[in-house]
C-alpha positions as CSV (number, residue, x, y, z in Angstrom):
1,M,-14.1,-25.0,15.4
2,P,-11.9,-27.8,13.4
3,H,-10.0,-26.6,10.2
4,K,-9.1,-29.5,7.4
5,I,-5.9,-26.6,6.8
6,N,-4.3,-26.5,10.5
7,T,-0.3,-25.8,9.1
8,K,1.7,-23.6,6.7
9,S,2.9,-26.1,4.6
10,E,-0.3,-27.3,4.3
11,L,-1.6,-24.2,3.3
12,E,0.7,-24.2,0.6
13,A,-0.1,-27.3,-1.1
14,F,-3.7,-26.2,-0.5
15,V,-3.7,-23.0,-2.4
16,C,-1.8,-24.8,-5.4
17,H,-4.7,-27.1,-5.5
18,E,-7.4,-24.8,-4.9
19,W,-5.8,-21.9,-6.9
20,N,-8.9,-21.0,-9.0
21,K,-11.7,-21.6,-6.3
22,M,-10.1,-18.7,-4.0
23,N,-9.7,-16.8,-6.9
24,R,-13.0,-16.8,-8.0
25,W,-14.0,-16.3,-4.5
26,I,-12.2,-13.0,-4.0
27,D,-13.6,-12.3,-7.6
28,Q,-17.1,-12.7,-6.5
29,A,-16.8,-10.3,-3.1
30,Q,-14.8,-7.6,-5.3
31,A,-17.3,-7.6,-7.9
32,L,-19.9,-5.8,-5.2
33,L,-17.5,-3.1,-3.9
34,P,-15.3,-0.4,-5.4
35,Q,-11.7,-1.2,-6.3
36,P,-8.7,0.4,-5.3
37,L,-7.2,1.7,-8.6
38,T,-3.5,0.7,-7.4
39,S,-2.5,-1.5,-4.3
40,S,0.9,-2.5,-2.8
41,V,0.7,-4.8,-0.3
42,D,3.6,-6.4,2.2
43,V,3.7,-9.9,2.9
44,R,5.4,-11.2,5.8
45,E,6.6,-15.0,6.1
46,S,7.7,-16.9,9.2
47,K,8.1,-20.1,9.7
48,H,4.2,-20.7,10.9
49,K,2.4,-18.1,8.8
50,F,1.9,-16.0,5.9
51,A,0.4,-12.8,6.8
52,P,-0.2,-8.9,5.2
53,V,1.6,-6.3,7.4
54,D,0.8,-3.2,5.4
55,H,-1.9,-2.2,2.6
56,N,-1.0,1.4,0.5
57,M,-3.7,2.4,-2.2
58,Y,-1.3,5.0,-3.7
59,P,1.7,3.0,-4.4
60,A,5.1,4.5,-5.2
61,G,7.2,1.7,-6.3
62,F,6.1,1.2,-10.0
63,N,10.3,1.4,-10.7
64,N,10.7,-1.8,-8.7
65,I,8.7,-3.9,-10.4
66,C,10.2,-6.2,-13.3
67,S,9.3,-5.4,-17.1
68,K,7.6,-8.2,-17.4
69,D,4.9,-7.5,-14.5
70,L,4.7,-3.9,-15.9
71,V,3.1,-5.2,-19.5
72,H,0.6,-7.6,-17.0
73,C,-0.1,-3.9,-15.2
74,A,-0.7,-1.9,-18.7
75,N,-2.9,-5.0,-19.3
76,N,-5.0,-4.6,-16.1
77,F,-5.0,-0.4,-16.2
78,K,-6.5,-1.8,-19.9
79,E,-9.0,-3.4,-18.8
80,I,-10.6,-1.1,-15.8
81,F,-10.1,2.0,-18.0
82,T,-12.0,0.2,-21.3
83,K,-14.8,-1.1,-18.6
84,L,-15.3,2.5,-17.2
85,D,-15.3,4.2,-20.5
86,P,-13.9,2.5,-24.0
87,A,-13.5,6.3,-25.5
88,I,-10.7,6.9,-22.6
89,K,-7.6,8.2,-24.5
90,T,-6.0,11.2,-22.0
91,V,-5.2,10.1,-18.7
92,G,-4.1,12.4,-16.1
93,L,-1.5,11.6,-13.4
94,L,-1.8,13.3,-10.2
95,P,1.4,12.9,-8.1
96,E,2.9,13.2,-4.5
97,S,4.5,16.4,-4.2
98,H,7.8,15.3,-2.6
99,T,9.6,15.8,-6.8
100,K,13.1,16.3,-4.6
101,N,13.3,12.7,-3.6
102,K,14.5,11.4,-7.6
103,F,13.8,7.8,-6.9
104,Y,10.5,8.8,-6.5
105,L,10.3,10.5,-10.4
106,D,11.6,6.7,-11.2
107,H,8.4,5.4,-10.0
108,L,6.6,8.0,-11.5
109,H,8.2,7.7,-15.1
110,H,7.6,3.4,-14.7
111,L,3.9,4.8,-13.7
112,S,4.1,6.7,-16.3
113,S,5.3,5.1,-19.0
114,T,2.8,1.7,-17.8
115,L,-0.4,3.9,-18.6
116,S,1.4,4.9,-22.0
117,M,2.2,1.4,-22.5
118,A,-1.7,0.0,-22.2
119,G,-2.7,3.1,-25.1
120,Y,-2.8,6.0,-23.4
121,E,-2.1,9.4,-23.5
122,V,-0.2,10.5,-20.0
123,V,-0.4,14.1,-18.7
124,V,1.4,14.5,-15.5
125,F,-0.1,17.4,-13.5
126,S,-0.2,18.8,-10.5
127,P,-2.7,21.9,-8.6
128,D,0.2,22.2,-5.8
129,R,1.3,25.5,-6.9
130,A,4.2,25.7,-4.2
131,L,5.8,22.7,-6.9
132,F,6.0,25.3,-9.3
133,A,7.5,28.4,-7.3
134,D,11.0,28.6,-8.2
135,A,10.5,27.3,-11.9
136,G,8.4,30.8,-12.3
137,G,6.0,29.1,-14.4
138,S,3.6,26.7,-15.2
139,R,5.8,23.8,-16.0
140,L,8.6,21.6,-14.4
141,E,11.1,19.5,-16.0
142,L,12.5,17.1,-13.9
143,E,15.3,14.1,-13.8
144,S,14.7,11.0,-12.4
145,H,17.7,9.4,-10.1
146,S,17.9,7.0,-13.3
147,G,18.1,9.9,-15.8
148,H,14.5,9.7,-16.9
149,R,13.2,13.4,-17.8
150,I,10.2,14.0,-16.1
151,E,7.1,16.8,-17.0
152,I,5.0,18.2,-14.7
153,R,2.3,20.4,-15.7
154,A,0.5,23.1,-13.1
155,A,-3.2,22.9,-13.3
156,K,-6.2,24.5,-11.6
157,Q,-10.0,23.4,-11.0
158,M,-12.4,24.5,-13.5
159,D,-15.9,23.5,-14.7
160,G,-15.3,19.7,-13.0
161,T,-12.3,19.0,-14.3
162,F,-8.5,20.5,-13.9
163,I,-7.3,22.5,-17.1
164,S,-3.7,24.0,-17.5
165,E,-2.3,27.1,-15.9
166,D,-0.9,27.4,-19.6
167,P,-3.5,28.1,-21.9
168,A,-1.1,27.1,-24.8
169,A,-1.1,23.7,-23.5
170,K,-4.3,22.3,-23.1
171,F,-5.3,18.5,-22.1
172,D,-8.7,17.0,-21.9
173,L,-8.4,14.6,-19.2
174,D,-10.6,11.6,-19.2
175,V,-9.5,10.0,-16.2
176,I,-7.2,10.6,-13.5
177,V,-4.7,8.2,-11.8
178,L,-4.5,9.5,-8.1
179,N,-0.9,9.0,-6.9
180,H,-1.2,11.4,-3.8
181,D,-1.5,9.5,-0.8
182,Q,-2.8,12.5,0.9
183,S,-1.3,12.7,4.3
184,I,-2.0,16.1,3.9
185,P,-5.1,16.7,1.6
186,L,-4.9,18.7,-1.5
187,E,-6.8,21.6,-1.9
188,V,-9.1,20.3,-4.3
189,D,-12.8,20.8,-3.7
190,W,-13.3,17.2,-5.0
191,K,-17.1,16.6,-4.9
192,S,-17.1,19.3,-7.7
193,I,-14.5,17.8,-9.9
194,R,-16.9,15.3,-12.7
195,T,-13.9,13.3,-14.3
196,P,-13.2,9.7,-13.2
197,V,-10.7,10.1,-10.1
198,L,-9.0,6.5,-8.9
199,P,-8.5,5.7,-6.7
200,T,-11.0,7.6,-5.0
201,P,-9.6,11.0,-3.4
202,Y,-11.6,9.9,-0.3
203,A,-9.3,7.5,1.3
204,G,-6.2,9.1,1.6
205,W,-4.2,9.2,4.9
206,F,-6.2,12.0,6.4
207,R,-9.0,10.2,6.8
208,R,-8.0,6.3,6.5
209,Q,-6.7,4.1,9.4
210,K,-4.2,1.3,9.7
211,I,-6.3,0.5,12.4
212,H,-9.6,-0.2,10.1
213,H,-7.7,-1.4,7.1
214,F,-7.0,-4.7,9.8
215,Q,-10.1,-4.5,11.4
216,K,-11.2,-5.2,7.9
217,Y,-8.9,-7.8,6.8
218,R,-9.4,-9.8,10.2
219,E,-12.9,-9.7,8.9
220,V,-12.4,-11.2,5.4
221,A,-9.8,-13.4,6.3
222,G,-12.2,-14.6,8.7
223,Q,-14.8,-15.2,6.2
224,F,-12.2,-16.7,3.4
225,A,-10.6,-19.3,5.5
226,A,-14.4,-20.2,7.1
227,H,-15.4,-20.9,3.8
228,F,-12.2,-23.2,3.0
229,E,-11.8,-24.8,6.3
230,I,-8.2,-22.8,6.9
231,N,-7.3,-21.6,10.1
232,P,-7.3,-18.0,9.9
233,D,-3.9,-17.6,12.3
234,L,-2.0,-18.8,9.1
235,I,-3.0,-15.7,7.1
236,Q,-3.1,-13.0,9.7
237,A,-1.2,-11.3,12.2
238,H,-2.6,-10.2,15.5
239,F,-3.1,-6.8,16.5
240,S,-4.7,-4.6,19.1
241,S,-4.6,-1.0,19.2
242,V,-4.9,2.6,21.7
243,E,-6.0,5.7,20.7
244,N,-5.3,9.5,21.9
245,V,-1.4,9.0,22.4
246,D,1.0,11.6,22.1
247,F,4.4,11.1,22.1
248,N,5.2,14.4,23.1
249,T,3.9,14.8,26.1
250,K,4.1,11.0,26.9
251,E,0.2,11.4,27.2
252,G,-1.7,7.5,27.1
253,L,2.2,5.9,26.6
254,D,1.4,3.8,30.3
255,E,-1.6,2.3,28.3
256,L,-0.1,1.9,25.0
257,G,2.9,0.1,27.4
258,N,0.1,-2.3,28.8
259,E,-1.3,-3.2,25.6
260,V,2.0,-4.2,23.9
261,D,2.2,-6.4,27.5
262,E,-1.4,-8.2,26.6
263,L,-0.5,-8.7,22.9
264,L,2.7,-10.2,23.7
265,A,0.9,-12.4,26.4
266,K,-0.4,-14.0,23.4
267,L,2.4,-14.6,21.3
268,P,5.3,-17.4,21.5
269,S,8.1,-16.5,23.6
270,G,10.6,-14.5,22.7
271,A,8.4,-12.5,20.4
272,S,8.2,-8.9,19.8
273,V,5.4,-6.2,18.2
274,F,5.4,-3.5,15.8
275,V,4.1,-0.2,17.3
276,K,2.9,1.5,14.1
277,A,1.1,5.4,13.6
278,S,-2.3,4.4,12.5
279,Q,-1.9,6.7,9.4
280,G,2.0,6.6,8.7
281,T,3.4,5.9,5.2
282,Y,6.9,5.1,3.9
283,G,7.7,3.2,7.1
284,M,7.4,6.1,8.9
285,G,6.5,6.0,12.3
286,I,7.0,2.2,13.2
287,S,9.2,1.0,16.7
288,V,9.7,-3.2,16.9
289,V,9.7,-3.6,20.9
290,S,9.4,-7.0,23.1
291,S,8.3,-5.2,26.2
292,G,5.9,-2.9,27.0
293,E,8.4,-1.2,29.5
294,E,10.2,-0.1,26.2
295,I,6.8,1.9,25.2
296,R,7.0,3.5,28.7
297,S,10.4,4.5,28.8
298,M,10.7,5.6,25.7
299,N,13.5,8.2,25.3
300,R,13.0,11.4,23.5
301,K,14.4,10.4,20.2
302,V,11.9,7.8,19.8
303,R,9.6,9.5,20.6
304,N,9.8,12.2,18.0
305,K,10.2,9.7,15.4
306,M,6.4,8.2,16.5
307,D,5.1,12.0,16.9
308,V,5.0,13.1,13.8
309,G,5.6,11.6,10.2
310,K,5.0,12.7,6.4
311,N,4.1,16.4,6.1
312,N,4.4,16.6,10.0
313,L,1.2,14.6,10.4
314,K,0.9,14.4,14.0
315,F,0.3,10.5,15.1
316,T,-2.1,9.9,18.1
317,S,-4.0,6.7,16.7
318,V,-1.4,3.7,17.6
319,L,-1.5,0.1,15.7
320,I,0.5,-2.4,17.7
321,Q,0.9,-5.7,15.5
322,E,2.3,-9.0,15.9
323,G,5.6,-9.1,14.6
324,V,6.0,-11.8,12.1
325,E,9.9,-12.8,11.7
326,T,10.7,-13.4,8.4
327,I,12.2,-16.4,7.0
328,L,12.7,-14.8,4.0
329,K,16.5,-13.8,3.0
330,Y,18.3,-12.8,0.1
331,D,22.2,-12.4,0.3
332,E,21.9,-13.3,3.9
333,A,20.1,-10.4,4.4
334,P,16.3,-10.8,5.7
335,A,13.7,-9.5,3.5
336,E,9.9,-9.4,2.8
337,V,7.5,-9.7,-0.3
338,T,5.5,-6.3,-1.6
339,I,2.9,-7.1,-4.2
340,Y,1.8,-4.8,-6.5
341,L,-2.1,-4.7,-7.3
342,V,-4.2,-3.1,-9.5
343,N,-7.9,-3.1,-9.7
344,G,-7.6,-5.9,-7.1
345,K,-5.4,-8.2,-9.2
346,S,-2.0,-9.1,-8.0
347,S,0.1,-7.3,-11.2
348,G,3.4,-7.0,-10.0
349,G,6.0,-7.2,-7.2
350,F,9.7,-6.9,-5.5
351,M,11.4,-8.5,-2.7
352,R,12.4,-5.3,-0.1
353,T,16.0,-6.2,1.7
354,N,17.8,-4.5,4.5
355,P,20.7,-5.6,5.5
356,L,21.2,-3.4,8.6
357,K,18.3,-5.0,10.4
358,G,17.5,-8.2,12.2
359,T,14.5,-10.7,11.1
360,Q,12.0,-9.4,13.5
361,A,12.9,-5.5,12.5
362,N,10.9,-3.1,10.2
363,L,12.6,-3.4,6.9
364,N,11.2,-0.7,5.3
365,S,13.9,1.8,6.4
366,Q,17.9,3.2,6.3
367,G,19.4,0.7,4.8
368,M,16.8,-1.3,2.8
369,I,17.3,-2.9,-1.0
370,Y,14.8,-3.6,-3.5
371,R,15.0,-7.0,-5.4
372,K,13.1,-7.7,-8.5
373,F,11.6,-10.6,-9.7
374,C,8.3,-11.4,-11.5
375,M,4.8,-12.1,-10.4
376,S,3.6,-12.8,-14.2
377,D,3.4,-16.7,-13.8
378,V,1.2,-16.3,-10.5
379,R,-2.3,-15.8,-12.0
380,Q,-5.3,-16.8,-12.1
381,D,-5.6,-20.0,-14.9
382,C,-2.0,-20.6,-15.3
383,D,0.5,-23.1,-13.9
384,H,1.5,-21.9,-10.5
385,Q,2.9,-24.6,-8.3
386,I,5.4,-21.9,-6.4
387,K,5.1,-20.1,-3.2
388,E,4.8,-17.0,-4.6
389,A,0.6,-17.6,-5.1
390,V,0.3,-17.7,-1.4
391,Y,1.8,-14.0,-1.6
392,S,-1.1,-13.8,-4.0
393,I,-3.6,-14.6,-2.3
394,V,-2.5,-12.8,0.7
395,A,-2.1,-9.6,-0.8
396,R,-5.5,-10.1,-2.9
397,L,-7.5,-10.7,0.5
398,S,-5.8,-7.4,2.0
399,T,-7.0,-5.3,-0.8
400,L,-10.5,-7.0,-0.4
401,A,-10.3,-5.3,3.0
402,A,-9.2,-2.4,1.6
403,S,-12.2,-2.0,-1.0
404,Y,-14.8,-2.6,2.3
405,E,-12.7,0.5,4.2
406,M,-12.9,2.6,0.7
407,K,-16.4,1.8,0.4
408,E,-17.2,3.1,3.7
409,L,-14.8,6.1,3.0
410,M,-16.5,7.2,0.0
411,E,-20.1,6.8,1.9
412,Q,-18.6,9.7,4.2
413,K,-18.0,12.1,1.8
């Protein structure tokens, strides 16, 4: 099929001229689906394309977003909660359990402050009793990397909601913001919880798969590209997948190596591919290779890295993804963009850079540095004559794909 838009420069100009039409197309598709309350999308820009390379429904980097964008995030939180129930006053924030990570606590402070900025009372709580074992009580008082004080309350499930373990510290939650990716599922009977939980607890990494996300993204990108007569290769990375791989016993490594070679044969000379655990988070379970032989001869140290991830989650499904070589640089170091979305709308972002890595490497690894930039001027009905508009569109399409995923996962609960 012939395309009207065939090059990256043509795409950039087209997005700027058709910005509102593109956003309306996405809005109309989103209106038919459940939305992830929060999302983050890693976007790579090469010489020839823009492509989302990861999507997370429970992002942990609100501390990396500029203050102006946090106001934009607050407005979007207010919009969705008002639509859900105008009477909402108290928001429960359920965080990850790795509270010794002081940078995560910075994130938790900024997310909580953003919800407060939207006009809500915020209670940070957790049903994970192990968190409070050393504290010897029902409350944790923590300090983040930047010196912010964080209080987490112990909670238990009762009568369709969460209540405080401490009778003297009651909280009546009107809605729950889940910021726990559930690589290992929380011991909660979510079906009995009547309080709205956003994003859904049924899309945690114990069920969700990167493979399924990119299958959905390929469908969404194809429909979007067909509507606007864009070559779909300009907005996506090629990929394939392999199941039943055991990096510990080496079972399936030959098949994985063959699949790597097949994908590389479709890419330009000198290309590399990302081999990713389908349920991996926090940049874990990722290797970058330029031949299938690198997989077949993988040493014990690398296989151990690929075998298990956060909370000792065993990886068996593997995504093989085109390595989109970044052309972005910050202080001469390779960089990539991460866009944050609230209710499917681009609301903030930052740049991840890593002076220890090359342009085809996984930048979400040791040595990474976050650089803030504001996305607030890149939104519908505004002057948007800047390249970041393309990042916003790609991130929104990725989140639309996640909406299709979420709908299927919620139907399977």
